[in-house]
N, C-alpha and C positions, 0 to 999 in steps of 0.2 A: 495818942501819940502826938508829939510836938511836930508842929510844922516845920521847924528850922532843922529838927533831926531828920525829917523826910527828906527835904530838900539836901542836906548833906549827902543822905543816902542815896539818893539819885545822882547826883553830881558824881559819886563815888563809882557808882555803877557804869555810868556812861565813859567816864575815864578808863575805866577797866576794858570796856569794850574796844575803846579807841586804840589802847596800848596793845590788846591782844590782836586786835586785827594789823596794827603797824608790823608786829611780830611775824604774823602769818605773811603779811606781803612781802618782808624783807627775806624771810626765810624759805619760801616757796622755790625760787630756781635751786636753791640748794638742795631742798628735800626731791626734787623732781629730777634732779641731776641734769638741767638743761644749760649747758653753757651758753648758748645764745641767751636765755631768758637771764641769767646772771650777768652777763654784759651789758644787756638793755638795762638792767635795774641799776647797775652802776652808774651807766651814763644818765638815767633819768634823775637820780638824785641831786647832780650838782645844777643840772638844768632847773630845777624847780627852785634850787636855793637862789641861782640867779634872778630867775622870774619874780621869786619874794623879794629879793632886794630892790628890783628895779621897780617894783609895786609902791614900796615903801618912799622910794625917792619920788614918785609920782603924787603919792598921797601927801608927803611932805611940802611938796610944792604948791600943790591944789587944794589942799583941804585946810583949812583954818583951824589952828588948834591941834593938829596932829604932831607936831614939833612937841609940844608940852605933853602930848599923849606918850609918846616915845621916851621922854624922859622921866615919866612917873612909871610905866610899865617896863620892867627890865626884859621879861621874857615874854616874845607875843606869840610863840609857835608851840613850842615845847617846854614845860616848865623845868627851871634850873639849868636848862641846855642851850635853848635858842629863843 
């Protein structure tokens, strides 16, 4: 087996695990029928987005080379989305 092919298979496997975990996280309040959990989840997502933006500002100001990295890497969290 080619090592490059094996590495690609591992990356795809773990990306699939992350995707399934994300789907389970987002759908669990709906599946359980819990309105409180659904409201908490809806509040949680913008809070995390704000935190990530703030962290990127801090990294841009304090870490040499991060601004160039941001220009080079278009999607840093979810490929083709954000």
